[in-house]
C-alpha positions in Angstrom: 18.0 -12.5 136.9 20.4 -9.7 137.8 24.2 -9.7 138.1 25.1 -7.7 141.1 28.7 -6.6 141.5 30.0 -5.2 144.8 33.5 -3.8 145.1 35.4 -4.4 148.3 39.1 -3.7 149.2 41.1 -6.5 150.7 42.9 -3.8 152.7 39.6 -2.6 154.2 37.6 0.5 153.4 36.3 1.7 150.1 38.3 1.2 147.0 39.8 4.5 145.6 38.6 5.2 142.1 40.7 8.0 140.5 41.7 7.6 136.9 39.7 4.5 136.1 41.0 2.3 133.3 37.7 0.3 133.2 34.1 1.5 133.9 30.8 -0.2 133.5 27.6 1.8 133.9 24.1 0.3 134.2 25.0 -2.6 132.0 22.3 -5.1 130.8 22.8 -8.3 128.9 20.6 -11.4 128.1 21.4 -14.4 125.9 19.0 -14.7 122.9 16.1 -17.0 123.7 16.8 -16.9 127.5 14.6 -15.6 130.2 17.4 -14.3 132.4 19.0 -10.9 132.1 22.3 -9.8 133.7 22.6 -6.4 135.3 25.8 -4.7 136.5 24.7 -1.3 138.1 28.2 0.1 138.3 31.9 -1.0 138.3 35.1 1.0 138.2 38.7 -0.2 138.4 41.6 2.2 138.4 44.8 2.0 136.4 47.3 -0.5 137.8 44.9 -2.2 140.2 45.0 -6.0 140.5 41.4 -7.2 141.3 40.0 -10.6 142.1 36.4 -11.4 140.9 34.8 -14.3 142.5 31.4 -16.0 142.6 29.9 -19.5 142.3 29.9 -21.4 139.0 27.2 -20.1 136.7 26.8 -16.7 138.2 28.0 -14.8 135.2 31.7 -14.3 135.7 32.7 -15.4 132.2 29.8 -13.5 130.6 31.1 -10.4 132.3 34.6 -10.9 131.0 33.2 -11.5 127.5 31.4 -8.1 127.8 34.6 -6.4 128.9 36.6 -8.0 126.1 34.1 -6.9 123.5 33.3 -10.4 122.4 29.7 -9.7 123.1 27.8 -6.4 123.3 25.5 -5.2 126.1 21.9 -4.6 125.3 22.0 -1.4 127.4 24.5 0.6 129.4 28.1 1.3 128.6 31.6 -0.3 128.8 34.3 2.3 128.9 38.0 1.4 128.8 41.0 3.8 128.7 38.5 6.7 128.1 36.8 5.1 125.1 33.3 3.7 125.2 34.1 0.4 123.5 30.6 -0.9 123.8 29.6 1.5 121.1 32.3 0.3 118.7 31.6 -1.8 115.6 32.9 -5.3 115.6 36.1 -4.8 113.8 37.0 -1.7 115.9 36.3 -3.7 119.1 38.7 -6.5 117.8 41.4 -3.9 117.1 41.0 -2.4 120.6 41.2 -5.8 122.2 44.3 -6.7 120.2 46.1 -3.4 121.1 45.1 -3.0 124.7 44.0 -6.3 126.3 45.8 -9.5 127.2 43.3 -12.4 127.8 44.1 -15.7 129.6 41.2 -18.1 128.8 40.2 -20.9 131.0 41.0 -23.4 128.2 44.0 -21.3 127.2 43.0 -21.2 123.5 46.5 -21.9 122.2 47.0 -22.6 118.5 47.7 -26.3 118.3 49.8 -26.2 115.1 52.2 -23.6 116.6 54.9 -24.2 119.2 55.1 -22.5 122.5 57.2 -19.5 121.4 55.1 -19.0 118.2 51.9 -18.9 120.3 53.4 -16.2 122.5 54.5 -14.0 119.6 51.0 -14.0 118.0 49.7 -11.1 120.1 52.4 -8.7 118.8 52.2 -10.0 115.3 48.5 -8.9 115.4 49.2 -5.5 117.1 51.8 -3.1 115.8 51.0 -0.9 118.9 52.1 -3.6 121.3 55.0 -4.6 119.1 56.3 -1.0 119.2 56.2 -1.0 123.0 58.7 -3.9 123.2 62.2 -3.1 124.6 63.7 -6.0 122.7 63.2 -7.4 119.2 60.0 -9.5 119.0 61.7 -12.9 119.1 63.9 -12.0 122.0 61.0 -10.4 123.8 59.0 -13.6 123.5 61.8 -15.7 124.9 62.1 -13.2 127.7 58.4 -13.6 128.5 58.6 -17.4 128.6 61.7 -17.2 130.8 59.9 -14.8 133.2 56.9 -17.2 133.5 59.2 -20.1 134.3 58.8 -22.3 131.2 62.0 -24.3 130.7 64.0 -23.3 127.5 63.9 -26.8 126.2 60.1 -26.5 125.9 59.9 -23.2 124.0 59.8 -24.9 120.6 57.7 -27.9 121.7 54.2 -28.3 120.1 51.8 -26.9 122.7 49.9 -30.3 122.7 53.1 -31.8 124.1 53.2 -29.5 127.1 51.7 -30.2 130.5 48.6 -28.1 131.6 50.9 -26.0 133.9 53.3 -25.3 131.0 50.4 -24.4 128.6 49.1 -22.0 131.3 52.5 -20.2 131.3 52.5 -20.0 127.5 49.0 -18.4 127.7 50.1 -15.9 130.3 53.2 -15.0 128.4 51.1 -14.4 125.3 48.7 -12.2 127.2 51.5 -10.1 128.8 53.7 -9.6 125.8 53.7 -6.0 124.6 52.5 -4.6 128.0 48.7 -4.4 127.4 47.0 -2.0 129.8 44.4 -4.6 130.8 44.8 -8.3 131.6 41.6 -10.4 131.8 42.0 -13.9 133.3 39.2 -16.4 133.3 39.7 -19.3 135.8 43.2 -19.9 134.5 44.3 -21.9 137.6 41.3 -24.3 137.8 43.4 -27.4 136.7 46.3 -26.8 139.0 47.1 -28.0 142.5 47.3 -25.5 145.4 51.1 -25.0 145.2 51.3 -24.5 141.5 48.2 -22.4 141.5 49.6 -19.9 144.1 53.0 -19.8 142.4 51.4 -19.0 139.0 49.3 -16.2 140.5 52.3 -14.7 142.2 54.3 -14.7 139.0 51.4 -13.3 137.0 50.9 -10.4 139.4 54.6 -9.6 139.5 54.7 -9.6 135.7 51.6 -7.4 135.5 53.2 -5.0 138.0 56.3 -4.8 135.9 54.2 -3.9 132.9 51.9 -1.6 135.0 48.9 -3.6 133.7 45.5 -3.6 135.4 44.4 -7.2 136.2 40.9 -8.6 136.5 41.2 -12.2 137.6 38.1 -14.5 137.7 37.9 -17.5 139.9 35.4 -19.4 142.1 38.3 -20.2 144.5 38.2 -17.6 147.3 41.6 -18.8 148.6 43.2 -16.8 145.8 41.9 -13.5 147.0 44.8 -12.9 149.3 47.1 -12.4 146.3 45.1 -9.3 145.2 44.7 -5.9 146.6 41.0 -5.7 145.9 38.1 -8.1 145.5 34.9 -8.0 143.4 32.0 -10.1 144.5 29.2 -11.3 142.2 25.7 -12.2 143.6 22.5 -12.9 141.8 18.9 -11.9 142.4 15.6 -12.1 140.5 14.0 -8.8 139.6 10.3 -8.5 139.2 9.3 -8.2 135.5 12.7 -9.3 134.1 
């Protein structure tokens, strides 16, 4: 089974590719014990682009993000980010690169349950001195600023994350990902639990915040209605290759 990625611009015409921040080349991956194998022939996204990646459930979107985030390694091919071939890094070095240069919004948010909203947001910069040094404000003030920008009411900043609504948890996860201005934002179906109005509002705020930080965004969703918020779209299709 191959994972085929086709890049198309929402503005029409080919997508310009100077100064890529993210590149995949002839990437292969298969889960242990499985008979299917994913293949991404080529993918390149330039610095500052906001891209929408869509495809049906089960087509490999989350697997692709895990490969980009360095949570799993390809069996062949390369993942290059910010000029570094991160797919060749050892595990600890991949973890450090992710902490310093990526903000990730997981589908289930992955908030730490025993920390409040603000403490969850501050975690990224506590783990990364590089991102902490990029802040224009002291860490605590910067975290408050991030929650304010994402629209979380101030009276919820110190609430346990388990006491927050799904929409509020989503804003905490986004603020955590954006704090410290990481070069790359990866978002895995973060709006799947929201109604249409709150979904669209969240994406608008996320894109504006990413623009303010000059971050590249790769946003994964099966919901094609969201593509209009992004300047470019990525389409995933599947096919079976003989002998794979």
